C-alpha positions, 0 to 999 in steps of 0.5 A, a space after each residue: 938827563 941826570 938828577 943833581 945829587 946822583 949820576 943815575 938817569 932822571 925819571 919822573 918818579 924822581 920829581 916830587 911834583 909828579 903824581 901818577 894814578 897808581 900812587 894816588 889810587 883814586 882819580 876824578 874824571 873831568 865832567 865830560 868824561 864823567 858823563 861818558 862813564 856814568 852812561 856806561 853804568 859807573 856811579 860816583 865821582 872818583 875811580 881807580 884807573 882800572 875802573 875808568 878803563 872798565 867803564 870806558 870799554 863798557 861805553 865803547 861796547 854799549 855804543 858799538 863804536 868799535 870797527 866791525 872788521 878791526 875791533 881794536 879801532 874805535 870810531 868816535 867822531 860823532 859821539 861824546 867820546 870823540 869830543 872828550 878825547 878830541 879825536 875822530 878815532 883811535 886804536 886800543 892797540 896803542 895804549 900810550 895814545 889812550 893813556 895820553 887822551 885819558 890823562 888830559 881828562 883825569 885829576 888826582 882825587 887827593 889833590 882835587 885839581 890843585 897844583 901841588 908844586 910850582 
């Protein structure tokens, strides 16, 4: 796919309606994820993506959700994190899966959940 005005390949950064966490800076976790982050020691309601990842890691370690033999695997089916992400387990070796699960639970704080473009 190319953009209408040029022959360069289309990227999501060409979309004026696309907002990434890096561009916005602050993100707001939806309430179920916010509860998980607070349990790990986070305070407040808005965070950077780096902070969300930090507290998520703290939560996993606190609850000992990681596999003892393969520590990159997180078992969360009987935990609030499993309900938030909608999975029984996941691997932190696959960042795309983790970011996809996170993105469903984050809102760009500057827009407070409002749709910017139609």
